[in-house]
KOLFIVO-703527 format. One record per atom (N, C-alpha, C, O): residue number from 1; x, y, z; residue in one letter. Coordinates in nm, 4 decimals, decimal comma. Layout:
<recs>
   resi          X          Y          Z   resn
    NUM          X          Y          Z      A
...
</recs>
This chain:
<recs>
   resi          X          Y          Z   resn
      1    -7,4745    18,9943    25,2157      X
      1    -7,4895    19,1545    25,1362      X
      1    -7,4235    19,2789    25,1731      X
      1    -7,4975    19,3396    25,2504      X
      2    -7,3318    19,3332    25,1540      X
      2    -7,2794    19,4454    25,1594      X
      2    -7,4018    19,5599    25,1497      X
      2    -7,4941    19,5685    25,0687      X
      3    -7,3621    19,6541    25,2774      X
      3    -7,4251    19,7880    25,2774      X
      3    -7,4498    19,8346    25,1288      X
      3    -7,5621    19,8541    25,0823      X
      4    -7,3285    19,8503    25,0579      X
      4    -7,3538    19,9267    24,9266      X
      4    -7,4387    19,9019    24,8277      X
      4    -7,4855    19,9882    24,7536      X
      5    -7,4776    19,7021    24,8193      X
      5    -7,5382    19,6910    24,7489      X
      5    -7,7117    19,6900    24,8081      X
      5    -7,8067    19,6977    24,7302      X
      6    -7,7235    19,6812    24,9300      X
      6    -7,8481    19,7093    25,0150      X
      6    -7,9141    19,8805    24,9528      X
      6    -8,0257    19,9291    24,9340      X
      7    -7,7795    19,9238    24,9388      X
      7    -7,8445    20,0720    24,9223      X
      7    -7,8852    20,1046    24,7308      X
      7    -7,9637    20,1805    24,6740      X
      8    -7,8172    20,0353    24,6987      X
      8    -7,8460    20,0177    24,5277      X
      8    -7,9618    19,9560    24,5363      X
      8    -8,0597    20,0181    24,4948      X
      9    -7,9819    19,8155    24,5931      X
      9    -8,1211    19,7558    24,5907      X
      9    -8,2418    19,8419    24,6138      X
      9    -8,3364    19,8475    24,5353      X
     10    -8,2316    19,9168    24,7403      X
     10    -8,3635    19,9803    24,8107      X
     10    -8,3819    20,1080    24,6836      X
     10    -8,4861    20,1310    24,6223      X
     11    -8,2626    20,1727    24,6683      X
     11    -8,3177    20,3114    24,5769      X
     11    -8,3104    20,2557    24,4202      X
     11    -8,4235    20,2230    24,3843      X
     12    -8,2269    20,2387    24,3334      X
     12    -8,2042    20,1394    24,2292      X
     12    -8,2983    20,0670    24,1701      X
     12    -8,3461    20,1022    24,0623      X
     13    -8,3438    19,9352    24,2462      X
     13    -8,3534    19,8054    24,1969      X
     13    -8,5563    19,8132    24,2624      X
     13    -8,6624    19,7993    24,2015      X
     14    -8,5323    19,8336    24,3672      X
     14    -8,6608    19,8125    24,4325      X
     14    -8,7582    19,8988    24,4160      X
     14    -8,8711    19,8555    24,3930      X
     15    -8,7374    20,0191    24,4234      X
     15    -8,8242    20,2001    24,4298      X
     15    -8,8783    20,1531    24,3378      X
     15    -8,9710    20,0748    24,3590      X
     16    -8,8337    20,1890    24,1857      X
     16    -8,9249    20,1731    24,0724      X
     16    -9,0320    20,1284    24,0602      X
     16    -9,1379    20,1868    24,0373      X
     17    -9,0007    19,9680    24,0821      X
     17    -9,1269    19,8450    24,0749      X
     17    -9,2408    19,8832    24,1660      X
     17    -9,3607    19,8667    24,1435      X
     18    -9,1809    19,9405    24,2797      X
     18    -9,2759    19,9692    24,3801      X
     18    -9,3664    20,0749    24,3308      X
     18    -9,4851    20,0434    24,3394      X
     19    -9,3385    20,2119    24,2730      X
     19    -9,3792    20,2819    24,2318      X
     19    -9,3418    20,4060    24,3237      X
     19    -9,3870    20,5162    24,2924      X
     20    -9,2548    20,3915    24,4448      X
     20    -9,2147    20,5021    24,5178      X
     20    -9,0984    20,5336    24,5157      X
     20    -9,0134    20,4572    24,5615      X
     21    -9,0630    20,6662    24,4565      X
     21    -8,9029    20,7183    24,4615      X
     21    -8,8814    20,7713    24,6113      X
     21    -8,9522    20,8673    24,6419      X
     22    -8,7802    20,7147    24,7237      X
     22    -8,7563    20,6905    24,8222      X
     22    -8,6516    20,8434    24,7590      X
     22    -8,6142    20,8654    24,6438      X
     23    -8,6281    20,9281    24,8875      X
     23    -8,5107    21,0813    24,8503      X
     23    -8,3769    20,9857    24,9405      X
     23    -8,3967    20,8818    25,0034      X
     24    -8,2748    21,0395    24,9275      X
     24    -8,1401    20,9546    24,9844      X
     24    -8,1336    21,0030    25,0985      X
     24    -8,0387    20,9401    25,1454      X
     25    -8,1842    21,1029    25,2133      X
     25    -8,2480    21,0779    25,3225      X
     25    -8,3156    20,9944    25,3738      X
     25    -8,2842    20,9619    25,4883      X
     26    -8,4196    20,9357    25,3168      X
     26    -8,5055    20,7956    25,3129      X
     26    -8,4179    20,7057    25,3271      X
     26    -8,3941    20,6653    25,4408      X
     27    -8,3418    20,6472    25,2039      X
     27    -8,2950    20,5681    25,2219      X
     27    -8,1569    20,5529    25,3622      X
     27    -8,1319    20,4521    25,4282      X
     28    -8,0878    20,6928    25,3711      X
     28    -7,9891    20,7094    25,4914      X
     28    -8,0639    20,6667    25,5942      X
     28    -8,0341    20,5556    25,6380      X
     29    -8,1477    20,7207    25,6419      X
     29    -8,2341    20,6983    25,7723      X
     29    -8,2459    20,5486    25,7499      X
     29    -8,1626    20,4850    25,8145      X
     30    -8,3189    20,4840    25,6833      X
     30    -8,3363    20,3402    25,6733      X
     30    -8,2293    20,2814    25,7529      X
     30    -8,2307    20,2324    25,8658      X
     31    -8,1359    20,2981    25,6673      X
     31    -7,9794    20,1970    25,6929      X
     31    -7,8922    20,2827    25,7585      X
     31    -7,7752    20,2759    25,7209      X
     32    -7,9188    20,3621    25,8473      X
     32    -7,8163    20,4489    26,0132      X
     32    -7,7147    20,5034    25,9247      X
     32    -7,5967    20,4812    25,9518      X
     33    -7,7555    20,5941    25,7891      X
     33    -7,5899    20,6077    25,7637      X
     33    -7,6307    20,7900    25,7408      X
     33    -7,7116    20,8533    25,8087      X
     34    -7,5565    20,8368    25,6385      X
     34    -7,5827    20,9965    25,6088      X
     34    -7,6294    20,9692    25,4591      X
     34    -7,6300    20,8656    25,3927      X
     35    -7,6706    21,1066    25,4285      X
     35    -7,7442    21,1030    25,2984      X
     35    -7,6079    21,1222    25,1986      X
     35    -7,6207    21,0821    25,0829      X
     36    -7,4682    21,1865    25,2416      X
     36    -7,3685    21,1954    25,1421      X
     36    -7,3403    21,0576    25,1670      X
     36    -7,2920    21,0584    25,0537      X
     37    -7,3215    20,9249    25,2106      X
     37    -7,2839    20,8070    25,2228      X
     37    -7,3581    20,7108    25,1051      X
     37    -7,3112    20,6347    25,0204      X
     38    -7,5419    20,7631    25,1516      X
     38    -7,5972    20,7020    25,0657      X
     38    -7,5586    20,7290    24,8800      X
     38    -7,5443    20,6424    24,7938      X
     39    -7,5499    20,8875    24,8654      X
     39    -7,4531    20,9267    24,7602      X
     39    -7,3766    20,8632    24,7018      X
     39    -7,3988    20,8120    24,5921      X
     40    -7,2150    20,8510    24,8004      X
     40    -7,1427    20,7930    24,7500      X
     40    -7,1761    20,6163    24,7662      X
     40    -7,1439    20,5754    24,6547      X
     41    -7,1984    20,5587    24,8044      X
     41    -7,2541    20,4090    24,7782      X
     41    -7,3282    20,3697    24,6444      X
     41    -7,3158    20,2686    24,5752      X
     42    -7,4223    20,4986    24,6266      X
     42    -7,4946    20,4422    24,4654      X
     42    -7,4144    20,5245    24,3419      X
     42    -7,4586    20,5314    24,2272      X
     43    -7,3218    20,5692    24,3750      X
     43    -7,2093    20,6279    24,2958      X
     43    -7,1202    20,4581    24,2774      X
     43    -7,1254    20,3873    24,1769      X
     44    -7,0670    20,4369    24,3671      X
     44    -6,9827    20,3482    24,3709      X
     44    -7,0450    20,1961    24,2929      X
     44    -6,9980    20,1047    24,2251      X
     45    -7,1481    20,2263    24,3371      X
     45    -7,3170    20,0719    24,3182      X
     45    -7,2592    20,0580    24,1376      X
     45    -7,1994    19,9784    24,0653      X
     46    -7,3247    20,1942    24,1309      X
     46    -7,3379    20,2200    23,9759      X
     46    -7,2493    20,1685    23,8790      X
     46    -7,2902    20,1116    23,7778      X
     47    -7,1158    20,1877    23,9080      X
     47    -6,9986    20,2079    23,8771      X
     47    -6,9725    20,0998    23,8311      X
     47    -6,9437    20,0665    23,7161      X
     48    -6,9904    20,0007    23,9917      X
     48    -6,9384    19,8389    23,9457      X
     48    -7,0503    19,7843    23,8737      X
     48    -7,0110    19,7081    23,7854      X
     49    -7,1984    19,7975    23,8803      X
     49    -7,2580    19,7693    23,7763      X
     49    -7,2314    19,7590    23,6061      X
     49    -7,2330    19,6625    23,5297      X
     50    -7,2061    19,9062    23,5845      X
     50    -7,2099    19,9418    23,4367      X
     50    -7,0718    19,8552    23,4494      X
     50    -7,0939    19,7565    23,3792      X
     51    -6,9400    19,8430    23,5042      X
     51    -6,8309    19,7756    23,4598      X
     51    -6,8967    19,6247    23,4612      X
     51    -6,8708    19,5527    23,3648      X
     52    -6,9584    19,5872    23,5384      X
     52    -6,9890    19,3920    23,4988      X
     52    -7,0679    19,3728    23,3555      X
     52    -7,0332    19,3035    23,2599      X
     53    -7,1829    19,4543    23,3700      X
     53    -7,2417    19,4961    23,2433      X
     53    -7,1764    19,4743    23,1422      X
     53    -7,1755    19,3713    23,0747      X
     54    -7,1141    19,5774    23,1256      X
     54    -6,9920    19,5942    22,9815      X
     54    -6,9038    19,4685    22,9577      X
     54    -6,8812    19,4087    22,8525      X
     55    -6,8573    19,4432    23,0921      X
     55    -6,7250    19,3301    23,0508      X
     55    -6,8439    19,1689    23,0390      X
     55    -6,7974    19,0644    22,9936      X
     56    -6,9729    19,1761    23,0807      X
     56    -7,0552    19,0263    23,0734      X
     56    -7,1054    19,1019    22,8827      X
     56    -7,1008    19,0134    22,7973      X
     57    -7,1263    19,1746    22,8546      X
     57    -7,1753    19,2099    22,7107      X
     57    -7,0587    19,2008    22,6290      X
     57    -7,0741    19,1301    22,5294      X
     58    -6,9469    19,2524    22,6435      X
     58    -6,8230    19,2427    22,5669      X
     58    -6,7946    19,0845    22,5134      X
     58    -6,7613    19,0390    22,4039      X
     59    -6,8268    19,0182    22,6562      X
     59    -6,7637    18,8628    22,6513      X
     59    -6,9132    18,7770    22,5072      X
     59    -6,8853    18,6864    22,4286      X
     60    -7,0130    18,8254    22,5156      X
     60    -7,1203    18,7796    22,4544      X
     60    -7,1615    18,8115    22,3081      X
     60    -7,2276    18,7460    22,2275      X
     61    -7,0944    18,9474    22,2985      X
     61    -7,1121    18,9803    22,1577      X
     61    -6,9824    18,9460    22,0362      X
     61    -6,8728    18,9272    22,0889      X
     62    -6,9843    18,9389    21,9207      X
     62    -6,9662    18,8738    21,8583      X
     62    -6,8402    18,9916    21,7649      X
     62    -6,7510    18,9563    21,6879      X
     63    -6,8735    19,1199    21,8040      X
     63    -6,7354    19,2438    21,7372      X
     63    -6,7889    19,3025    21,8366      X
     63    -6,8681    19,2747    21,9267      X
     64    -6,6920    19,4437    21,7796      X
     64    -6,6959    19,5455    21,8737      X
     64    -6,8233    19,6688    21,7966      X
     64    -6,8843    19,7500    21,8663      X
     65    -6,8371    19,6595    21,6790      X
     65    -6,9774    19,7108    21,6877      X
     65    -7,1058    19,6749    21,6887      X
     65    -7,2022    19,7511    21,6835      X
     66    -7,1072    19,5175    21,6977      X
     66    -7,1919    19,4671    21,7876      X
     66    -7,2088    19,5045    21,9461      X
     66    -7,3071    19,5579    21,9975      X
     67    -7,1262    19,4760    21,9900      X
     67    -7,0994    19,4924    22,1434      X
     67    -7,1350    19,6810    22,1403      X
     67    -7,2321    19,7262    22,2010      X
     68    -7,0612    19,7499    22,0789      X
     68    -7,1007    19,9056    22,1055      X
     68    -7,2785    19,9524    22,0594      X
     68    -7,3438    20,0480    22,1012      X
     69    -7,3117    19,8631    21,9775      X
     69    -7,4621    19,8835    21,9575      X
     69    -7,5581    19,8544    22,0374      X
     69    -7,6633    19,9183    22,0368      X
     70    -7,5311    19,7347    22,1326      X
     70    -7,5561    19,6598    22,2500      X
     70    -7,5766    19,7890    22,3152      X
     70    -7,6603    19,8716    22,2788      X
     71    -7,4890    19,8037    22,4220      X
     71    -7,4016    19,8907    22,4855      X
     71    -7,4809    20,0063    22,5120      X
     71    -7,5267    20,0501    22,6175      X
     72    -7,4900    20,0607    22,3518      X
     72    -7,5673    20,2178    22,3452      X
     72    -7,7169    20,2031    22,4192      X
     72    -7,7702    20,2724    22,5058      X
     73    -7,7767    20,0431    22,3243      X
     73    -7,9310    20,0499    22,3179      X
     73    -7,9203    20,0389    22,5245      X
     73    -7,9838    20,1109    22,6016      X
     74    -7,8287    19,9358    22,5606      X
     74    -7,8939    19,8922    22,7110      X
     74    -7,8780    20,0486    22,8140      X
     74    -7,9469    20,0766    22,9121      X
     75    -7,7646    20,1324    22,7527      X
     75    -7,7231    20,2242    22,8604      X
     75    -7,8004    20,3546    22,7923      X
     75    -7,7814    20,4713    22,8267      X
     76    -7,8627    20,3242    22,7215      X
     76    -7,9293    20,4799    22,6305      X
     76    -7,8672    20,5853    22,6215      X
     76    -7,9070    20,6869    22,6785      X
     77    -7,7716    20,5825    22,5575      X
     77    -7,6984    20,7390    22,5953      X
     77    -7,5482    20,7251    22,5113      X
     77    -7,4739    20,8108    22,4634      X
     78    -7,5380    20,5293    22,5189      X
     78    -7,4051    20,5256    22,4287      X
     78    -7,2806    20,4965    22,5549      X
     78    -7,3016    20,4845    22,6756      X
     79    -7,1594    20,4904    22,4892      X
     79    -7,0444    20,4926    22,5755      X
     79    -6,9895    20,5737    22,6482      X
     79    -6,9570    20,6610    22,5678      X
     80    -6,9550    20,6070    22,7494      X
     80    -6,8957    20,7545    22,8217      X
     80    -6,8037    20,6997    22,8994      X
     80    -6,7339    20,7705    22,9719      X
</recs>
């Protein structure tokens, strides 16, 4: 598992289900990186996750209108 995904998992996937919101410095310390690295890892991971989600959604929707509606619903804010 790459460091990028490990940071993403710890901060965005595990923390909300555990009810504990770690800080970037907390995550940085856990992985032995800087808080700036955590910021960069999360940005890259979220961008990749969003791209993969939209690619998959596009492949299963019947048309553009359905895709856009579903994407807005999933991403809560529309396509940007």
